[in-house]
N, CA, C and O atoms as CSV, one atom per row, in Angstrom:
chain,resi,resn,atom,element,x,y,z
A,1,UNK,N,N,0.841,-1.170,0.000
A,1,UNK,CA,C,0.000,0.000,0.000
A,1,UNK,C,C,0.891,1.239,0.000
A,1,UNK,O,O,1.803,1.337,0.821
A,2,UNK,N,N,0.644,2.185,-0.905
A,2,UNK,CA,C,1.456,3.400,-0.943
A,2,UNK,C,C,1.308,4.238,0.318
A,2,UNK,O,O,0.256,4.253,0.959
A,3,UNK,N,N,2.379,4.927,0.655
A,3,UNK,CA,C,2.385,5.871,1.772
A,3,UNK,C,C,2.256,7.268,1.170
A,3,UNK,O,O,2.992,7.634,0.254
A,4,UNK,N,N,1.310,8.040,1.698
A,4,UNK,CA,C,1.063,9.398,1.217
A,4,UNK,C,C,1.571,10.380,2.261
A,4,UNK,O,O,1.217,10.296,3.437
A,5,UNK,N,N,2.408,11.315,1.813
A,5,UNK,CA,C,2.944,12.383,2.666
A,5,UNK,C,C,2.131,13.635,2.382
A,5,UNK,O,O,1.957,14.023,1.227
A,6,UNK,N,N,1.635,14.265,3.442
A,6,UNK,CA,C,0.765,15.427,3.292
A,6,UNK,C,C,1.454,16.716,3.718
A,6,UNK,O,O,2.282,16.707,4.629
A,7,UNK,N,N,1.118,17.826,3.064
A,7,UNK,CA,C,1.673,19.110,3.502
A,7,UNK,C,C,1.003,19.553,4.804
A,7,UNK,O,O,-0.115,19.133,5.105
A,8,UNK,N,N,1.674,20.382,5.556
A,8,UNK,CA,C,1.169,20.850,6.854
A,8,UNK,C,C,-0.251,21.410,6.799
A,8,UNK,O,O,-1.048,21.087,7.679
A,9,UNK,N,N,-0.610,22.238,5.802
A,9,UNK,CA,C,-1.961,22.805,5.804
A,9,UNK,C,C,-3.089,21.776,5.682
A,9,UNK,O,O,-4.245,22.111,5.938
A,10,UNK,N,N,-2.785,20.554,5.303
A,10,UNK,CA,C,-3.829,19.532,5.177
A,10,UNK,C,C,-3.974,18.684,6.429
A,10,UNK,O,O,-4.902,17.880,6.521
A,11,UNK,N,N,-3.100,18.839,7.368
A,11,UNK,CA,C,-3.089,17.924,8.510
A,11,UNK,C,C,-4.280,18.097,9.434
A,11,UNK,O,O,-4.611,17.180,10.185
A,12,UNK,N,N,-4.935,19.256,9.398
A,12,UNK,CA,C,-6.142,19.396,10.209
A,12,UNK,C,C,-7.260,18.503,9.682
A,12,UNK,O,O,-8.133,18.092,10.447
A,13,UNK,N,N,-7.245,18.201,8.399
A,13,UNK,CA,C,-8.243,17.334,7.783
A,13,UNK,C,C,-8.029,15.870,8.194
A,13,UNK,O,O,-8.984,15.098,8.277
A,14,UNK,N,N,-6.780,15.499,8.450
A,14,UNK,CA,C,-6.444,14.099,8.752
A,14,UNK,C,C,-6.170,13.868,10.237
A,14,UNK,O,O,-5.541,12.876,10.606
A,15,UNK,N,N,-6.633,14.765,11.076
A,15,UNK,CA,C,-6.421,14.599,12.503
A,15,UNK,C,C,-4.976,14.747,12.922
A,15,UNK,O,O,-4.548,14.141,13.905
A,16,UNK,N,N,-4.218,15.546,12.188
A,16,UNK,CA,C,-2.830,15.807,12.531
A,16,UNK,C,C,-1.830,14.847,11.923
A,16,UNK,O,O,-0.624,15.025,12.097
A,17,UNK,N,N,-2.300,13.834,11.212
A,17,UNK,CA,C,-1.384,12.863,10.612
A,17,UNK,C,C,-0.695,13.460,9.392
A,17,UNK,O,O,-1.329,14.127,8.574
A,18,UNK,N,N,0.604,13.216,9.277
A,18,UNK,CA,C,1.337,13.731,8.116
A,18,UNK,C,C,1.683,12.644,7.113
A,18,UNK,O,O,2.040,12.951,5.976
A,19,UNK,N,N,1.584,11.390,7.506
A,19,UNK,CA,C,1.742,10.283,6.556
A,19,UNK,C,C,0.598,9.314,6.755
A,19,UNK,O,O,0.173,9.049,7.880
A,20,UNK,N,N,0.107,8.789,5.646
A,20,UNK,CA,C,-1.025,7.872,5.667
A,20,UNK,C,C,-0.756,6.718,4.714
A,20,UNK,O,O,-0.173,6.914,3.647
A,21,UNK,N,N,-1.169,5.541,5.086
A,21,UNK,CA,C,-1.151,4.407,4.166
A,21,UNK,C,C,-2.511,4.381,3.483
A,21,UNK,O,O,-3.537,4.145,4.122
A,22,UNK,N,N,-2.506,4.626,2.170
A,22,UNK,CA,C,-3.748,4.719,1.404
A,22,UNK,C,C,-3.680,3.705,0.264
A,22,UNK,O,O,-2.723,3.728,-0.511
A,23,UNK,N,N,-4.664,2.820,0.141
A,23,UNK,CA,C,-4.631,1.828,-0.927
A,23,UNK,C,C,-4.851,2.455,-2.302
A,23,UNK,O,O,-5.483,3.503,-2.434
A,24,UNK,N,N,-4.320,1.796,-3.308
A,24,UNK,CA,C,-4.513,2.207,-4.690
A,24,UNK,C,C,-3.351,1.753,-5.548
A,24,UNK,O,O,-2.218,1.644,-5.079
A,25,UNK,N,N,-3.645,1.490,-6.808
A,25,UNK,CA,C,-2.607,1.029,-7.741
A,25,UNK,C,C,-2.104,2.132,-8.647
A,25,UNK,O,O,-1.071,1.984,-9.300
A,26,UNK,N,N,-2.838,3.249,-8.689
A,26,UNK,CA,C,-2.411,4.410,-9.483
A,26,UNK,C,C,-2.533,5.661,-8.609
A,26,UNK,O,O,-3.162,5.639,-7.551
A,27,UNK,N,N,-1.925,6.739,-9.070
A,27,UNK,CA,C,-2.044,8.018,-8.363
A,27,UNK,C,C,-3.520,8.395,-8.226
A,27,UNK,O,O,-3.952,8.845,-7.165
A,28,UNK,N,N,-4.286,8.213,-9.293
A,28,UNK,CA,C,-5.710,8.556,-9.267
A,28,UNK,C,C,-6.460,7.766,-8.191
A,28,UNK,O,O,-7.258,8.333,-7.445
A,29,UNK,N,N,-6.202,6.460,-8.113
A,29,UNK,CA,C,-6.875,5.624,-7.114
A,29,UNK,C,C,-6.491,6.027,-5.690
A,29,UNK,O,O,-7.342,6.074,-4.801
A,30,UNK,N,N,-5.223,6.313,-5.484
A,30,UNK,CA,C,-4.772,6.709,-4.144
A,30,UNK,C,C,-5.425,8.031,-3.750
A,30,UNK,O,O,-5.904,8.166,-2.624
A,31,UNK,N,N,-5.453,9.000,-4.650
A,31,UNK,CA,C,-6.087,10.285,-4.338
A,31,UNK,C,C,-7.578,10.105,-4.073
A,31,UNK,O,O,-8.118,10.704,-3.144
A,32,UNK,N,N,-8.245,9.286,-4.881
A,32,UNK,CA,C,-9.675,9.035,-4.676
A,32,UNK,C,C,-9.925,8.393,-3.316
A,32,UNK,O,O,-10.865,8.769,-2.615
A,33,UNK,N,N,-9.097,7.435,-2.944
A,33,UNK,CA,C,-9.259,6.779,-1.648
A,33,UNK,C,C,-8.936,7.717,-0.494
A,33,UNK,O,O,-9.574,7.650,0.557
A,34,UNK,N,N,-7.952,8.589,-0.681
A,34,UNK,CA,C,-7.631,9.589,0.334
A,34,UNK,C,C,-8.827,10.509,0.553
A,34,UNK,O,O,-9.192,10.790,1.694
A,35,UNK,N,N,-9.439,10.979,-0.535
A,35,UNK,CA,C,-10.570,11.897,-0.419
A,35,UNK,C,C,-11.816,11.198,0.109
A,35,UNK,O,O,-12.643,11.827,0.770
A,36,UNK,N,N,-11.960,9.904,-0.173
A,36,UNK,CA,C,-13.097,9.152,0.378
A,36,UNK,C,C,-12.946,8.999,1.892
A,36,UNK,O,O,-13.926,9.101,2.630
A,37,UNK,N,N,-11.737,8.757,2.345
A,37,UNK,CA,C,-11.484,8.587,3.775
A,37,UNK,C,C,-11.547,9.924,4.514
A,37,UNK,O,O,-12.030,9.990,5.645
A,38,UNK,N,N,-11.062,10.980,3.877
A,38,UNK,CA,C,-11.022,12.321,4.481
A,38,UNK,C,C,-11.693,13.301,3.519
A,38,UNK,O,O,-11.006,13.959,2.738
A,39,UNK,N,N,-13.026,13.409,3.561
A,39,UNK,CA,C,-13.745,14.251,2.593
A,39,UNK,C,C,-13.263,15.693,2.535
A,39,UNK,O,O,-13.327,16.313,1.474
A,40,UNK,N,N,-12.785,16.242,3.636
A,40,UNK,CA,C,-12.292,17.614,3.636
A,40,UNK,C,C,-11.048,17.802,2.793
A,40,UNK,O,O,-10.682,18.931,2.468
A,41,UNK,N,N,-10.394,16.709,2.436
A,41,UNK,CA,C,-9.175,16.793,1.631
A,41,UNK,C,C,-9.470,17.227,0.200
A,41,UNK,O,O,-8.612,17.814,-0.459
A,42,UNK,N,N,-10.667,16.943,-0.282
A,42,UNK,CA,C,-10.990,17.253,-1.680
A,42,UNK,C,C,-10.796,18.731,-1.991
A,42,UNK,O,O,-10.132,19.075,-2.969
A,43,UNK,N,N,-11.366,19.605,-1.175
A,43,UNK,CA,C,-11.260,21.040,-1.472
A,43,UNK,C,C,-9.838,21.547,-1.315
A,43,UNK,O,O,-9.473,22.554,-1.921
A,44,UNK,N,N,-9.035,20.873,-0.520
A,44,UNK,CA,C,-7.636,21.270,-0.360
A,44,UNK,C,C,-6.788,20.820,-1.541
A,44,UNK,O,O,-5.810,21.474,-1.902
A,45,UNK,N,N,-7.174,19.689,-2.141
A,45,UNK,CA,C,-6.380,19.110,-3.227
A,45,UNK,C,C,-6.812,19.562,-4.615
A,45,UNK,O,O,-5.973,19.826,-5.476
A,46,UNK,N,N,-8.121,19.650,-4.832
A,46,UNK,CA,C,-8.632,19.823,-6.187
A,46,UNK,C,C,-9.399,21.111,-6.374
A,46,UNK,O,O,-10.042,21.622,-5.457
A,47,UNK,N,N,-9.312,21.622,-7.595
A,47,UNK,CA,C,-10.157,22.738,-8.010
A,47,UNK,C,C,-11.550,22.183,-8.286
A,47,UNK,O,O,-11.753,20.969,-8.259
A,48,UNK,N,N,-12.496,23.054,-8.548
A,48,UNK,CA,C,-13.863,22.615,-8.849
A,48,UNK,C,C,-13.923,21.729,-10.082
A,48,UNK,O,O,-14.781,20.850,-10.167
A,49,UNK,N,N,-13.019,21.946,-11.047
A,49,UNK,CA,C,-13.028,21.148,-12.279
A,49,UNK,C,C,-12.288,19.822,-12.128
A,49,UNK,O,O,-12.150,19.079,-13.100
A,50,UNK,N,N,-11.809,19.515,-10.917
A,50,UNK,CA,C,-11.164,18.221,-10.667
A,50,UNK,C,C,-9.664,18.211,-10.875
A,50,UNK,O,O,-9.013,17.196,-10.625
A,51,UNK,N,N,-9.104,19.324,-11.328
A,51,UNK,CA,C,-7.644,19.392,-11.490
A,51,UNK,C,C,-6.999,19.732,-10.159
A,51,UNK,O,O,-7.629,20.307,-9.271
A,52,UNK,N,N,-5.728,19.366,-10.038
A,52,UNK,CA,C,-4.965,19.642,-8.827
A,52,UNK,C,C,-4.872,21.150,-8.599
A,52,UNK,O,O,-4.732,21.918,-9.551
A,53,UNK,N,N,-4.950,21.568,-7.341
A,53,UNK,CA,C,-4.778,22.982,-7.016
A,53,UNK,C,C,-3.438,23.461,-7.581
A,53,UNK,O,O,-2.458,22.718,-7.536
A,54,UNK,N,N,-3.376,24.685,-8.112
A,54,UNK,CA,C,-2.162,25.156,-8.773
A,54,UNK,C,C,-0.958,25.300,-7.854
A,54,UNK,O,O,0.177,25.337,-8.331
A,55,UNK,N,N,-1.180,25.382,-6.562
A,55,UNK,CA,C,-0.056,25.547,-5.639
A,55,UNK,C,C,0.494,24.205,-5.140
A,55,UNK,O,O,1.378,24.179,-4.285
A,56,UNK,N,N,-0.028,23.091,-5.672
A,56,UNK,CA,C,0.421,21.769,-5.236
A,56,UNK,C,C,1.127,21.014,-6.349
A,56,UNK,O,O,0.887,21.246,-7.534
A,57,UNK,N,N,1.999,20.109,-5.939
A,57,UNK,CA,C,2.722,19.214,-6.847
A,57,UNK,C,C,2.652,17.815,-6.249
A,57,UNK,O,O,2.700,17.648,-5.030
A,58,UNK,N,N,2.539,16.811,-7.118
A,58,UNK,CA,C,2.575,15.422,-6.693
A,58,UNK,C,C,3.921,14.824,-7.104
A,58,UNK,O,O,4.380,15.012,-8.230
A,59,UNK,N,N,4.537,14.110,-6.182
A,59,UNK,CA,C,5.803,13.431,-6.464
A,59,UNK,C,C,5.649,11.954,-6.134
A,59,UNK,O,O,5.194,11.597,-5.048
A,60,UNK,N,N,6.026,11.105,-7.070
A,60,UNK,CA,C,6.099,9.658,-6.824
A,60,UNK,C,C,7.582,9.350,-6.737
A,60,UNK,O,O,8.305,9.409,-7.732
A,61,UNK,N,N,8.026,9.019,-5.521
A,61,UNK,CA,C,9.467,8.929,-5.322
A,61,UNK,C,C,10.007,10.341,-5.425
A,61,UNK,O,O,9.590,11.226,-4.678
A,62,UNK,N,N,10.923,10.553,-6.335
A,62,UNK,CA,C,11.470,11.900,-6.523
A,62,UNK,C,C,11.119,12.478,-7.892
A,62,UNK,O,O,11.767,13.409,-8.367
A,63,UNK,N,N,10.074,11.909,-8.525
A,63,UNK,CA,C,9.674,12.337,-9.866
A,63,UNK,C,C,8.302,13.008,-9.801
A,63,UNK,O,O,7.362,12.464,-9.222
A,64,UNK,N,N,8.199,14.196,-10.402
A,64,UNK,CA,C,6.917,14.886,-10.444
A,64,UNK,C,C,5.928,14.104,-11.288
A,64,UNK,O,O,6.261,13.630,-12.375
A,65,UNK,N,N,4.707,13.971,-10.780
A,65,UNK,CA,C,3.660,13.210,-11.454
A,65,UNK,C,C,2.674,14.173,-12.091
A,65,UNK,O,O,2.069,15.000,-11.409
A,66,UNK,N,N,2.516,14.059,-13.402
A,66,UNK,CA,C,1.504,14.830,-14.114
A,66,UNK,C,C,0.388,13.921,-14.620
A,66,UNK,O,O,-0.745,14.369,-14.795
A,67,UNK,N,N,0.698,12.657,-14.852
A,67,UNK,CA,C,-0.271,11.669,-15.333
A,67,UNK,C,C,-0.803,10.892,-14.133
A,67,UNK,O,O,-0.072,10.123,-13.509
A,68,UNK,N,N,-2.068,11.094,-13.819
A,68,UNK,CA,C,-2.654,10.451,-12.644
A,68,UNK,C,C,-2.851,8.953,-12.822
A,68,UNK,O,O,-3.226,8.264,-11.873
A,69,UNK,N,N,-2.608,8.448,-14.001
A,69,UNK,CA,C,-2.679,7.002,-14.224
A,69,UNK,C,C,-1.325,6.341,-13.934
A,69,UNK,O,O,-1.168,5.138,-14.140
A,70,UNK,N,N,-0.366,7.111,-13.463
A,70,UNK,CA,C,0.947,6.578,-13.098
A,70,UNK,C,C,0.763,5.492,-12.047
A,70,UNK,O,O,0.120,5.718,-11.022
A,71,UNK,N,N,1.330,4.306,-12.301
A,71,UNK,CA,C,1.191,3.226,-11.317
A,71,UNK,C,C,2.032,3.481,-10.071
A,71,UNK,O,O,3.107,4.078,-10.132
A,72,UNK,N,N,1.513,3.012,-8.946
A,72,UNK,CA,C,2.226,3.076,-7.679
A,72,UNK,C,C,2.360,1.659,-7.139
A,72,UNK,O,O,1.372,0.935,-7.016
A,73,UNK,N,N,3.568,1.277,-6.825
A,73,UNK,CA,C,3.830,-0.047,-6.278
A,73,UNK,C,C,3.513,-0.058,-4.784
A,73,UNK,O,O,3.559,0.985,-4.131
A,74,UNK,N,N,3.191,-1.239,-4.242
A,74,UNK,CA,C,3.046,-1.322,-2.784
A,74,UNK,C,C,4.345,-0.856,-2.123
A,74,UNK,O,O,5.440,-1.214,-2.558
A,75,UNK,N,N,4.209,-0.071,-1.090
A,75,UNK,CA,C,5.391,0.438,-0.398
A,75,UNK,C,C,5.979,1.693,-1.007
A,75,UNK,O,O,6.938,2.243,-0.466
A,76,UNK,N,N,5.428,2.162,-2.123
A,76,UNK,CA,C,5.948,3.385,-2.735
A,76,UNK,C,C,5.421,4.596,-1.961
A,76,UNK,O,O,4.565,4.464,-1.087
A,77,UNK,N,N,5.943,5.766,-2.293
A,77,UNK,CA,C,5.550,6.993,-1.618
A,77,UNK,C,C,4.991,7.988,-2.623
A,77,UNK,O,O,5.541,8.179,-3.708
A,78,UNK,N,N,3.891,8.615,-2.239
A,78,UNK,CA,C,3.311,9.710,-2.997
A,78,UNK,C,C,3.362,10.929,-2.094
A,78,UNK,O,O,2.760,10.941,-1.021
A,79,UNK,N,N,4.082,11.953,-2.532
A,79,UNK,CA,C,4.254,13.163,-1.740
A,79,UNK,C,C,3.392,14.259,-2.356
A,79,UNK,O,O,3.471,14.538,-3.552
A,80,UNK,N,N,2.574,14.867,-1.514
A,80,UNK,CA,C,1.795,16.031,-1.918
A,80,UNK,C,C,2.486,17.220,-1.265
A,80,UNK,O,O,2.572,17.306,-0.040
A,81,UNK,N,N,2.974,18.130,-2.087
A,81,UNK,CA,C,3.763,19.228,-1.539
A,81,UNK,C,C,3.435,20.532,-2.253
A,81,UNK,O,O,2.821,20.534,-3.320
A,82,UNK,N,N,3.842,21.611,-1.664
A,82,UNK,CA,C,3.639,22.920,-2.267
A,82,UNK,C,C,4.597,23.095,-3.439
A,82,UNK,O,O,5.766,22.716,-3.372
A,83,UNK,N,N,4.075,23.675,-4.503
A,83,UNK,CA,C,4.907,23.989,-5.658
A,83,UNK,C,C,5.843,25.124,-5.279
A,83,UNK,O,O,5.454,26.055,-4.573
A,84,UNK,N,N,7.047,25.043,-5.741
A,84,UNK,CA,C,8.023,26.106,-5.472
A,84,UNK,C,C,8.237,26.914,-6.740
A,84,UNK,O,O,8.403,26.369,-7.831
A,85,UNK,N,N,8.228,28.186,-6.572
A,85,UNK,CA,C,8.527,29.062,-7.696
A,85,UNK,C,C,9.855,29.740,-7.444
A,85,UNK,O,O,10.270,29.914,-6.298
A,86,UNK,N,N,10.491,30.107,-8.477
A,86,UNK,CA,C,11.765,30.761,-8.293
A,86,UNK,C,C,11.841,32.048,-9.065
A,86,UNK,O,O,11.030,32.328,-9.948
A,87,UNK,N,N,12.792,32.783,-8.722
A,87,UNK,CA,C,13.060,34.007,-9.446
A,87,UNK,C,C,13.994,33.719,-10.599
A,87,UNK,O,O,14.151,32.572,-11.015
A,88,UNK,N,N,14.591,34.732,-11.095
A,88,UNK,CA,C,15.580,34.538,-12.139
A,88,UNK,C,C,16.788,35.390,-11.791
A,88,UNK,O,O,16.698,36.374,-11.057
A,89,UNK,N,N,17.902,34.985,-12.335
A,89,UNK,CA,C,19.117,35.751,-12.113
A,89,UNK,C,C,19.096,36.989,-12.996
A,89,UNK,O,O,18.594,36.951,-14.119
A,90,UNK,N,N,19.637,38.071,-12.491
A,90,UNK,CA,C,19.688,39.270,-13.346
A,90,UNK,C,C,20.531,38.997,-14.591
A,90,UNK,O,O,21.512,38.255,-14.551
A,91,UNK,N,N,20.127,39.607,-15.674
A,91,UNK,CA,C,20.840,39.420,-16.941
A,91,UNK,C,C,22.185,40.092,-16.920
A,91,UNK,O,O,22.920,40.035,-17.906
């Protein structure tokens, strides 16, 4: 079962837990099961149209996930984290 790491602002929805074992074989299944278990997570994770909130990024291992059909192996990690933006160096 994949382990899901949650950002601090979502921990009030999960009773303070920052890691959860959530069943699922794909990113989509894990997210669906997370939201079924913790209904308040939906508004934190998704926009009204079902897309991920723009300030969040999903990582499977150390790779950013854009395709929610990405398979997750038992024991793998799915990290939900804040997107980081950067500046640029002066020309």
